[in-house]
Residue, then its C-alpha position, 0 to 999 in steps of 0.5 A: m520474585n520466585e524462581s517461577e516468576k523469574l523464569s517466566s520474565d526471562l522467557h518473556d525477554i528471549k521471546q522478545m529479543m527473538e522477535r525484534s531480530s526476526r521481525f521488522i516491528s517498528l511499523s507504526g499504526l500512524s504510518g498506515i493512517s497517513a498513507g490511507v489520507c494520502a490515498l483518499i486526497g489523491a483519489t479526490v483529485s484524480a476524480d476532479i480531473i476525470e470529471r473536468n476532462k469527460r469529453a477527453v476521456h470519451n475522445l480517447k476511448a473512441s480513438l483506442a478502437d483505431a490504435d495499437s497503443i496510447l501515448y504516454g504523453d497524453f495530457l489527461h494521462s499524464r496529469l493523473f500520473q502525476v497525481a499518482m506519483l505525488t500520492f505515492i511519494a507523500a504516503l512513503v514520506t509520511a510512513f517513513i517519518f512515523t516509523y522512524q519515530r517508532s523505531k527511536k521510541t522502541n529503540t530498534p534499528i530501522w534498517g538491518t537484515t529483517a528491513k531489507r528481507l521486507i522490503i525485497n519481499v513486498t517490492v518483487p510482487v509490486i514492481t512485477g505488477g507495476i510493469f504488467l500494468l504499464a504494458l496495459i496502459n500502453n495498450g490502452v487497457f485501463g479497466f484492469i489497472a485499479p484492481g491490478c494495483l490493489i491484487f499486486y499491492g496485496l500480494g506484495m503485503l502478504n509476501a512480506s507479512k512474515y517479517t513484520l507484525p502478523e496483523t499485516r496479512y489481514l491488510a493484504f487479504g483485504e487489498i487482494l479481496l477488493g481487487l478481485i471484486n472490482l474485476c466484477f465492477m469495471g468502471y468503478g476502479l477509483y472507488f475500489w482504489a479509494a477504499g483499498f488504499g485509502l479506507l483499509h489503511i486508515i482502518y489498519g493503521t488505527f487498529m495497529w496504533w490502538k493495540y501496540e501504541r497508544n500506552 
């Protein structure tokens, strides 16, 4: 190996070390795929619940005209909330498993300063959005829930993208764009929700796996 090749190799190693210290690079493409699959299953179950409770939905909408707020204990709402929570937990657990496996394979720590920064940057917009959406639910405003989920989640991912792989920002842009489009098509929130949290995650995860992990 001549001096030029040795210098190039050393610079490459230094660049990798700097990247490992400043970015959380253990995110697995399989995590995105698994999260997308969980979202599609959750959307399918939710659609079935809504289809089987059309009368309850109609009565709920009619009652909201004379009500100042909706009770969180409503049967239909609690069923959908349970599905949403189970979907979120399943996606989180499977994503953690695949990310942990990748961190072991690449010999990079799964928890550290960069991981903390990543979590803080993604959770602040998401938690803020969650509180805002709960206020909408409490006041019987359901049309903005699906686009709100997509937009706030996209903002969280965009905010955290500087601490992980750069391709993450494209997923963030896709989520935000779908949420904004959904604002123009009220009543189709579940379809946009499935497209954003389901299909986009699967496409993103597949691309990331193909680019970084298949070899």
